ROGUGU-857119 format. One record per residue: z, x negated, y negated of N, C-alpha, C, O in turn; residue in one letter. Coordinates in steps of 0.001 Angstrom, whole numbers, plus 500000, padded with zeros to 6 digits. Example, Ala and Ser with C-alpha at 12.3 -4.5 7.8 and 13.67 -1.06 7.14 Angstrom:
507800486810505690507800487700504500507800486800503300508465485764503319a/507080487150502250507140486330501060507870487100499970508039486591498862s/
END
This chain:
690340536965741545690568535244742230689795534598740535688613534890740355m/690482533819739490689402533041738179689117532348738768689944531917739571t/687746531788738746686902530707739117687463529521737735687990529866736677s/687187528300738118687517527417737514686534526913736440685588526377737017i/686386526876735072685256526639734368684606525400734774685385524502735093p/683354525141734838682156524447735106682640522615734388682582521544734993v/683047522856733071683202522260731731684604522580731246684974523694730874i/685473521287731300686501522085730640686764522374729261685942522030728411p/687930523030728917687584523028727703688931522620726493690155522670726613p/688045522218725343688269521493724464687850519760724870688516518739724701r/686908519895725274685770518446725555684995518423724393684066519190724140l/685585517147723418684867516264722833683567516825722983683052516554724068d/682496517926721778681092517634721920680644516255722074679800516057722948l/680956515505721551680405514192721528680083513448723010679111512762723326n/681171513809723736681536513145724855680235513927725975679443513284726664l/680320515369725894679530516179726188677915515483726826677333515251727886l/677739515370725305675728514450724932675730513207725612674772512674726171v/677202512686725489677035511309726123677120511354727660676924510305728274s/677480512828728528677438512694729270676103512948730126675658512427731149l/675638514001729248673918514132729368673004513103729855672177513094730767d/673497511977728734672262511016728541672660510213729687671680509802730308v/674116509750730310673960508921731403674071509511732525674506508892733497l/673632511056732624673313511386733916672301511127733993671958510648735075l/670994511326732647669472511271732705669594509587733353669211509272734480a/670037508913732636669712507526732715670191506541733835669566505626734372e/671380506948734025672177506474735364672462505062735688672429504477736770r/672852504506734084672842503517733475673696503219731920673467503717730818n/674701502258732317675559502530730622674664501757729557674609501937728340v/673968500833730366673296500095728962672014500998728376672017501310727185t/671099501338729110670661502192728330670836503480728050669915504019727436r/671736504103728321672570505507727628672602505002726663671749505267725816a/673725503967726394674150503070724970673322503035724214673689503280723065g/671875502739724411671024502500723547670024503971722962669313504176721978q/670355504616723921669723506085723702670467506751722950670067507838722535r/671609506304722630672877507011721936673556505976720818674543506318720166l/672980504792720681673622503870719589674821503511719787675468503515718740g/675386503205720672676520502961721051676300501637722179675502501385723081l/677441500998721591677567499677722274678216500028724001678742501083724356s/678006498947724749678099499264726187679796499466726212680265500425726824q/680703498474725486682302499000725961682220500149724849683300500707725044p/681709500728723981682159502181723947681641503738724464681900504893724125a/680935503215725280680063503904726100681257504148727280682071505070727326l/681119503211728056681993503164728749683651503580728738684388503946729653s/683893503359727299685565504307727327685049505914727214685649506855727735a/684165505993726649683537507604726865683635508122728663684130509105729214q/682934506971729139682729507572730796684271507828731136684624508805731797l/685238506794730589686493507094731103686849508214730835687180508945731768k/686885508601729759687493509746729127687252510888729793688149511631730192q/685873511117729969684482512206730866685409512426732526685585513479733138l/685831511129732868685953510842734168687921511402734490688468511461735591r/688350511619733561689958512087733302689406513347733166689278513865734276e/689088513938732409688727515165731824688558516439733038689129517474733382a/687069515384733507686627516628734895687665516175736365687574516779737434f/688345515346736192688991514706737664687958514322738490687909514849739601a/686924513322738108685891513054739089685319511807738538685260511587737328d/684787510784739694683955509590739153682958509736738440682464508914737668p/682582510919738701680761511499737981679714510385738280678668510567738902l/680099509323737801678936508169738007679665507472739006680866507737739058l/679062506358740088679721505771740610678458504562740962677285504935740997i/678909502769741269678203501605741055677044502098742066677154503025742868p/676073501400741889674765501721742926674351500206742872674851499233742307a/672804500441743996672392498803743862671776498374742611671627497216742220a/671405499564741979670550499749740341671003501151739723670805502352739907r/671793500223738803672381501315737918673630502403738373674605501681738577g/673879503331738531674817504197738801674439505368739592673343505832739279m/675157506060740684674616507043741598675845508352740955677067508259741065t/675061509549740275675729510303740436676853511441741484676217512074742328p/677870511617741472678938512162742169678422513636742515677735514154741634t/678637514330743588678365515704743604679034516602742518678641517691742097a/679894516044742242679893517121740940679701516877739396679957517613738443r/679217515725739450677984515528738219676741515990738381676130516417737401a/676084515978739832674770516537739943675010518581739499674201519391739047e/676661518751739961676440520209740067676615520564738312676546521739737949a/676860519355737211677151519614735917675767519409735120675655519740733940l/674824518887735798673751518564734828673173519657734705672935519710733498r/672708520768735269672039521868734555672773522828733718672283523101732623a/673748523313734033674880524101732956674958523365731808674790523901730712p/675284521752731974675073520794730554673964521026729819674008521610728736l/672760520530730420671823520802729766671620522042729110671550522135727884r/671512523133730005671661524316729381672676524600728008672373525163726956q/673736524112728343674387524460726800674122523616725845674091524059724698l/673886522298726066673619521989725248672000522203723988671787522167722776l/671336522390725089670039523121724812670622524178723407670455523968722206g/671358525368724099671858526347723422672212526150722118671693526669721130e/673195525312722164674093524809720798672677523869719935672669523924718706l/671624523105720609670560522585719542669588523444718922668871523138717969q/669620524726719636668832525859719134669822526732718108669321527289717131g/671001526805718332671523527967717262671761527119716355671988527903715433l/671904525917715832671828524864714420670036524936713745669474525090712660v/669714524738715043668228524896714771667837526340713728667311525974712677a/667953527423713808667387528679713737668186528690712434668141529831711973s/668798527984711769669385528312710915668603527079709897669075526959708767g/667735526412710183667157525188709011665864525720708572665344526595709264r/665244525279707448663730525569707407663265524390707922663838523310708069r/662144524743708178660785523307708531659781523433707236659205524498707015f/659656522621706642658423522002705816657639521066706397658153519958706552d/656340521254706818655669520386707599655282519231706623655335518055706983p/654876519625705326654397518511704809655306517782704142654990517172703121a/656424517764704595658027516803704358658634516208705711658998515036705816t/658696517109706682658900516821707775658541515944708435657346515682708578a/659771515096709147659932514116710058660158514022711459661208513522711861q/659333514427712214659840514917713361658408514671714739657180514615714673q/659209514601715637658242514032717070658022515253718411658762515521719358t/657111515634718133656929516798719086656379516434720713655461515621720820f/656838516924721687656258516494722643655751517412723845656429518287724384r/654527517086724149653921518347724969653502517626726271653492516422726526i/653166518670727006653422518200728826651930519297729297651914520518729454v/651027518496729398650148519053729810649125518057730947649238516834731037a/648329518736731598647239517914732194645966517235731235645529518050730422s/645402516087731203644404515555730955643454516185730088643295515928728895d/642695517216730928641944518433730788642439519205729762641761519520728784a/643491519498729920644270520613728533644551519827727059644466520172725880i/644896518701727700645421517956726365643979517840725197643930518120723999h/642717517216726301641386517311725606641447518509724665641404518488723435n/641572519710725599640725521031724895641932521411723911641633521838722796a/643250521282724259644187522249723021644795521078722474644512520940721284a/645567520151722962646213518994721876645584518409720839645975518393719671s/644272517766721431643587516998720816643201517808719345643930517348718466a/642355518785718845642667520066717745643891519754717162643893519135716097p/644992520106717725646332519909716889646932518718716707647988518691716076l/646324517435717267646422516131716360645400516370715334645807516113714201a/644368516725715395643752516583713855644580517618713025644995517001712044a/645011518933712978645674519695712431646660519129712088646927519328710903r/647620518230712833648523517773712439648817516524711397649952516171711079l/647604515922710924647771514654710571647252515658708907647664515255707819a/646416516823709004646386517135707746647374517722707178647490517669705954r/648378518468708053649648519454707711650845518878707685651753519137706894e/650852518046708604652158517599708908651969515841708980651999515322710096a/651796515054707872651346513892707782652822512635708530652749511459708888p/653977513597708495655228512595708559655571512602709939656423511817710358g/654838513626710887655343514223712151654469513503713332653290513232713105c/655024513218714510654477512492715452653993513249716573654682514262716703r/652942513150717569652755513978718471652759513040720215652017512128720580l/653611513554720779653665512858722156652523513489723197652518514717723292a/651535512718723998651028514088724840651195512781726243650786511636726434l/652074513834727009652539513552728040652091513860729423651736515038729400m/651969513475730363651679513670731810652220515406732302653253515881731829a/651463516079733155651463517197733696652922517208734885653864517973735089a/652495516043735398653174516065736426654765515110736629655215514434737554d/655223515443735391657102515371735522657626515686736193657188516749736635l/658538515334736681659640516296737483660681516954736636661104516507735570r/661060518093737236661973518679736188661640519204734295662347519225733288g/660366519516734560660334519898733253660719520953732527660596520941731302v/661365522269733362661849522729732586663603522503732152664254523223731396v/664096521238732920665665520841732278665356519834731625666315519224731153e/663831519218731316664113518295730174663864519341728954664408519206727858l/663008520363729270662579521319727864663831522168727562663828523023726676m/664950521883728370666039522607728246666979521637727328667841522066726561a/666659520204727540667593519385726666667101518908725401667593517920724855a/665857519775724762664894519068724018664074518325724093663240518111723213g/664147517780725168663396516501725394661408516220725241660659515308724893e/661275517775725796659791518111725956659770519717725092660636520560725325i/658414519995723885658512520978723307657720522114723809657776523341723720d/657031521320724317655589522553725015655226522177726498655148521004726865l/655041523100727207654175523414728243652780523848727894652634524530726879m/651672523503728674650657524001728723649936523584730032649723522464730496l/649634524784730473649504524906731850648599525984732357648615526919731557a/647793526221733410647435527539733777648339528646734500649317528363735192a/648020529552734322649119530664734679650121530550735999651288530939736035r/649342529890737125650597530109738363651201528778738235652128528607739026p/650908527668737371651849526726737059652694526501736462653278525427736600s/653140527557735441653667527980734077655179528159735240655022528862736238m/656082527717735082657571528196735321658077529483734852658096529535733622p/658550530681735519659280532048735121659969531305734023659618531725732920a/660908530255733974662238530332733406661705530027731798662509529969730868a/659918529804731579659950529700729978659339530619729549658695531303730344l/659337531010727824658737532113727490657343531132727571657196529910727574h/656414532252727635655036531775727483653804532699726759653932533738727407a/652939532894726022651709533214725746650627532865726045650642531656726276r/649291533465726212647911533232726652647802531672725279648538531584724296p/646932530882725578645990529788724797645033529855724611644602529648723477l/644351530134725495642621530280726043641989530461727096641861529308727507y/641535531074727773640869531159728918639491530219729266638570529964728490d/639633529817730575638706528428730984638031529130731869638469530112732469e/636681528536732006635665528806732908634907526985733502635225525950732915q/633937527007734702633677525904735201632207525811734848631441526773734890f/631784524253734403630590524076734301630371522920735694631255522364736346l/628897522820735841628671521244736595627987519924735554627296520090734549c/628401518696736122628473517669735205627587516958736022627604517219737224v/626630515905735497625747514881736276625133513942735242624620514155734143m/625329512947735879623897511845734728622775512616734310622098513378734999r/622634512286732897620872513305732508620137512620733403619204513373733682r/620032511664733986618520511151735109618791511457736492618122511052737442e/620043512363736564619974513208737932618568513426738245617659513529737421h/618469513492739598617253514173740392617318515777739864616391516398739343p/618682516268740151618458517534740024618652517936738674618886519143738613a/618637517246737338619333517603736146617734518660735305617835519391734319a/616796518458735882615621518950735587615891520644735112615729521237734046a/616436521116736626616141522587736432617613523107736691618566522329736637e/617767524513736987618958524887737051619308524819738694618498524719739615p/620421524884738750620955524612740232620387525814740952619994526795740322l/620340525734742392620315526460743454621530526467744356622105525379744331d/621965527164744968623210526596746261622649525763747238623320524768747515l/621570525919747839621162524734748762621557523186747986622349522275748231d/620585523452746987620295522004746422622316521580745748622866520481745680r/622794522780745437624267522109745325625250521904746646626393521484746472f/624780522206747924625919522179748764625358520758749393625934519815749936c/624169520989749123623252519294749814623629517972748951623460516859749450a/624214518153747465624704516864746695626138516330747069627099517092747177l/626204515210747227627863514492747050628734514882745638628422514525744502d/629551515457745901630625515449744765631551514863744501631885514083745393h/632351514868743383633391514329742763634570515780742563634392516881742042v/635737515188743210636466516242742781637842515616741763638120514461741439l/638356516619741524639669515513740678640746516222741176640557517428741329v/641790515788741455643258515985742404644357515396741460644946514384741840s/644593515819740561645844515480739687646534514813740500646579513622740190p/647120515093741460648486514823742325647623513422743430648309512761744210s/646257513214743301645763512195744006645544512538745408646384512824746261g/643931512441745529643858512169747309642908513483747476641701513400747702g/643520514536747354642865515961747573641063516260747956640178516073747121g/640931516514748694639442516706748829638917517804749214637990517838750023f/639607519149748520639583520333748751639955521038747012640869520544746350h/639280521971746579639613522745745477639400524424745322639528525348746126g/639017524359743911638524525971743660637252526438744259637085527493744872t/636160525291743941634841525137744595634957525809745834634734526947746245v/635486524468746417635160525021748078635805526427748338635077527082749083d/636634526919748062637239528437748240635898529415747552635674530445748187e/635179529213746556634560530130746127633115529509747470632891530448748234a/632291528337747797631652528048748638632273529089750422631446529654751138l/633299529083750633634006529219751786633693530822752266633482531262753396a/633765531709750584633870532795750759632062533012751115631471533816751835a/631820532440750667630124532725750791629447531958752359628261531909752687l/630302531577752899630042530737754141629459529687754403628877529302755417g/629779528900752703628878527926752646630057526445752517631247526760752558r/629820525301752406630361524071751915629890522690751174628711522369751029s/630733522121750843630011520920750068630606519676750921631266519803751953r/630300518607750384630800517156750638631259516881749658630429516617748789r/632729516785749247633679515808748934633702514242748498634688513625748901v/633043513735747965632457512245748398633654511125747646634117510083748110a/633853511623746675634935510939745516635775511761745101635281512708744489i/637402511751745256638422512202744768638857511095743434638961509876743567s/639049511780742295639945510722741297640960511776741234640994512886741765v/641785511164740455642993511640739802643232511801738674644352511949738184n/641924511788737975642060512258736236640014512437735903639039511728736149s/640266513960735156639164514040734523638733513003733971637720512618734554f/639134512088732761639013511209732003637746510127732938636872509428732426m/638021510299734285637072509009735172635988509315735476635122508497735785l/635760511091735433634726511689735984633557511377735333632501511582735931v/633540510842734030631883510267733476631382508788734265630382508464734905p/632323508275733956632122506777734568631483506581735770630508505853735956a/632415507663737076631805507554737968630610508209738002629784507624738703v/630166509368737417628594509852737556627707508936737287626593508832737801l/628295508106736294626968507232735283626024506310736254624847506002736069a/626645506057737040625873504980737918625271505455739704624955504773740679g/625339507000739437625265507797740822624371508686741180623301508307740703s/624284509280741532623899511188741786625300512205742261625617513340742617d/625573511495742104627178512735742421627077513572741392626361513363740413l/628005514865741614627908515977740650629393516399740408630009516257741464i/629977516738739677631243517293739447631443519039738257630950519457737209a/632496519535739323632213520970738666633912520421737719634896519759738050t/633531521059736617634966520630735598635244521935734806634509522914734938v/636227521929734052636349523026733159635201523297731739634854522325731068p/634948524008731574633423524005730660634126523424729167633199522956728507a/635018523336728656635614523208727485635148521835727737634319521407726935r/635578520940728847635324519075728757633929519031729273633156518199728799l/633635519650729974632174519840730147630941519583729086629881518978729252a/631485520283727906630551520519726911630806519435725811630087518956724934r/631928519259726142632229518186725035631799516270725610631815515224724961a/631526516502726794630610515539727453628998515615727073628238514660727235w/628639516767726596627160517057726660626112515855725827624927515949726146g/626333515143725166625688514250724667625318513185725583624351512482725290q/626212512900727063625704511990727742625847512362728966625377511558729772t/626387513405729461625709513840730504625021515248730870625325516185730133l/624511515392731474624115516819731840624662517946732327625360517858733337a/624472519063731775625921520173731918624575520907732588623406520531732492v/625074522005733255624263523189734336625660524052734854626744523580735194l/625179525661734778625898526186735452625954526163736881624915526120737539a/627679526201737695627504526759738866626637526887739883626896525803740406p/625820527347740573625179528480741321626089529642742483625665530361743388p/627494529402741941627878530559742764629106531182741575629086530456740581c/629808531954741488631012532403740696632011531514741203632574531862742241d/632345530406740653633925530058740307635195530739739614635372530953738415v/635779530936740372636740531456739304637495530880738460638056529840738801a/637646531295737451638170530502735564640230530931735927640945530992736927g/640321531028735163641960531051734494642166530500733275641524529730732561f/643229531079733191643523531236731892644904530027731705645694529706732593s/644869529476730148645436528625729818646930529235728994646772530113728147v/647949528868729209649104529429728463649971528269727724649695527074727832l/650765528643727164651737527668726390653010528553726234653166529740725947m/654188527139726645655148527645727302655947526940726691655512525810726467g/657331527222726185658106527037725858659933527824726367660100528934726872w/660995526833726024662057526768726734662955528118725650662958527871724444h/663430529016725960664571530026725355665003529568724517664977530179723448p/665799527866724627666271527554723428665906526948721839666431526525720809r/664313527316722619663290527042721003662663527818721029661440527687721081a/663249528882721003662271530480720508662284530704719168661247531059718609h/663816530472718258663942530851716899663755529641716464663875529626715239a/663427528229717066663345527202716077662646527057714986661529527428715348d/662549526692713629661646526858712514660417525825713080659205526014712984p/661035524811713627659715523586713765658657523815714976657477523482715082a/659856524767716168659187525246717259657880526200716916656671526176717145q/658708526947716318657805528253715455656450527738714967655427528015715592l/656430526977713836655514526378713500654792525288714025654083524645713251w/654861524950715314654101524241716619653515524838717170652346524568717447l/654339526234717651652993527100718692652125527635717390650924527512717634r/652359528161716150651333528777715375650265527587715063649049527703715220e/650867526539714639649836525583714723648757525408715590647607525422715150a/649080525190717162648121525001718061647469525645718693646703525282719586l/647762527092718173647326528383718411645913528397717398644749528668717690s/646424528059716314645335528023715101644298527087715116643152527228714689a/645069525638715912644231524864715815642570525064716858641428524624716724s/643199525876717772642126526338719054641128526612718158640140525932717881l/641688528297717480640650529481717059640007528777715882639112529476715406r/640167527640715267639356527006714515638344525550715053637533524805714503t/638767525644716030638027523842716795636374524412716876635484523669717292a/
END
């Protein structure tokens, strides 16, 4: 028995692009703004799409529109198809960074952006002055889907967090160091385990509200524990929290060294497992000349940082 194709044959490609944006925005006005179409023009396209798929696709809701079950089923294969088409077109283009006018979008945590994306920004200003760089938060939902649609170019993440659907390669290895205010009573000499466990700690919980992390696992293996007094959702909050307290934080080494002129930096008194940061990209962008340049520029900026 032959299965019914997901996407009707001989459907105008522009209609599929409009459907993709409509499913993302779930609002005709916003989708029209992204596509450069008037609301009546996009409404007419939506009518054609409903006829082609024999389904309402999007139905009115309290706020915007809600996709039907058929529309939800179309979302992933549609983005995959459009992504592959974009990759096919891009593979035949030449990329000249000196004259290019392009926006690159990178997803990472604030600590990884600080270590990797910031050096890239300086390189971009020198080598591709017409290009722009958008540094985006790592907690986006549906990152792979957004990358398939060409809305995100790179994901930078620790190895366990890198989606299997992406191509990936190592970017750098990271370890941990401790930081505290320079006048902290414990800053004058190396930390021992007893002093470390007796201090109150700051922990960075990117999702917010967590009080247990890698350091706690390392201490538990030694039969020890610590008290996490403050949990913050961003590494960038750590210096301000430490400045007026006797708290201590254990953070990625590159970040700690960057704060070395204002904070005391010490080695932790126990082995805390480090991690590898990977650079990931969608298969659709594997041969894109602009993406190839971006990946090499990012790697080169870390080698020379």
